[in-house]
N, C-alpha and C positions, 0 to 999 in steps of 0.2 A: 652365374645366374640362380644356381642352388640355392642360395643363400636365402634369397628374395621367395623361394618357394616354400620352403622351410618356414620361415617369418608367416608367409599367408597362410598355412596349415596350424601354426600355434596360434595364430590371431582370430581362427576361425571355430579351433578348439574353445578358446576364451568366450569366443560368442554363444557358443552351443552350451557350454559351463553356468556364463552368468544368463542367457534365457532358461534352463533348468532353475537354477535357482531364484527367477523370480517368479516363475508360473510355478513351481512347485509350492504346495500348503504347508511341508513339514519338509525339511531338509535336516539329515542327524551325521555330523562328523564322529568318525570314530579312530581308535589305533587296532590296526588289527593284526601286528606284530605278536607274531610266537601263535599264530595257529598254521594247520596242517593245512594241506590242498583239501583232505575230505572235509575238515571243518568248514573251511570256504565255502566248498562247493555246497554241502549242506545249509548253510547260514544263504546263501544266494538263492536257492531252491525255498528257503522259506519267504525271502523279501520277494520271489520272484512272483510266488501263489498270491502273494498279498498286492502286487500290484506296484513293487516297490522296487522302481532300479537302482542299482549297486553298482558302484566303479569305484576304483584307484586310480586316482588322482594325483600328478605332481603339484605340491605345493606351491611352488612359483606359479601354474597355469591358475589354482584356488586363489591365489591373492590378485591376480589381475583379472578373476571371474567376479571374484567378492567387490573389488573396485568401480567394475562395471555396473554392478548389477545395486551398487552402493549400501554393501554389506561390510564393508571393512572392520567393523566390530570383530567379525569371525577370525580376524587375521592371527589373532592372538593363541589360538589351539591347531595352529593348520605349521604343527610342529610334527617332525619325526614322520612314519610311515602314513598315509591318511587315504581311509576310505569313506567314499559318502553315497547316502541314502536317500534318493530324491522320493516323498511320494507327492503324488498329484493329485490323489482323491480324498486319503484318510488320514487325517492330519495325525493319528497317533499309533499309526499302524507301524511304521519306520522304528519309533521309538520303543514301542512295546515288543517286536521281535527283537531290535540290537540290544537291548535292557534284559529280555531274559535268554538270549544267548550270552550275554557277558554275562548272567549270572551261572551259568553252566561251565561257563570257559573262560576264566579268569584272563588268558592273553588279550581280550578282548574289551577293549578300553574306552568308553563314550567320553567325547571331549565337548562336545556342544552341539548348536545346530542352527536351525532358523525357522520360526513358526510363525507363518502367515505375513514376511516380511520384519520381523522382531526377531534380531541375536539374543538368544538363550544358551545358559552356561549349563553344564552336564548336569547338576542338581534338579535343575527345571526339566530338563529331559527325562531323567528318572521319575520324577512328579507324573509327568506329561505320560509316562507308559503305565503308570498305575492306574489311568483314567481307563474307565471301560470304552469297547469299540464304539463305532458310531452306531452298529446297528443295537448295541447293549444300551446306549443313552435313550436311543427311540423307544425301546421297547419300554423302559421306565417313564420316560413322557409319558406314552399310550397306558399305562398302568396309573400314573398320577390323574391323567385326563377319565379314565374309565372310572376310578373309585366314585365318585358322587352320584353318577348315572347307578350304579348296582348297589350303592347303600340305598337309593332312593324305591330301586324296585325292590329291595330286600324290605324296606319301609312297609311299602306299599302290600305285600304279599301277606306280613305280619299281620296290618291291619285286617286283609281278606278274612286271614285266617281266623283271628279273634271273632271277626261279626259273625262267620259260618258256625262258629261254637256257642257263641251265644244265641243264637238263632234255633 
């Protein structure tokens, strides 16, 4: 009966992983082979601070989870040692941190991932990592929205100063 308990535990693990994949805004898959303990600890710290969950998972469990989450296209990158970063808030956070860390540490290789239910490759993960953060995008939007009001105020001020000078 120990076998039934092991199967039950593995099925529960698959269900948890599949749920995380479905509910995460972005999921990034990476090969961490060659990183030492200090590097992995630093990477985990950076990801934790950004609200990203980082786990090393067996490919067999991941394949079953991708099938359950209907993301089987991701299976082609599930080879070798696999670490997965689940981001539930910011779609860019996991990709940005892992990409920046990979630039400094050649041992970390991005494989692919899932963003808002769509499977993407390594090049798309890197492109996503180059985007500004959510806060950066919001500040850019705010700046664009403020520009017409600011320009109108400057024009009104210039007209008022011109009339003061001519009076």
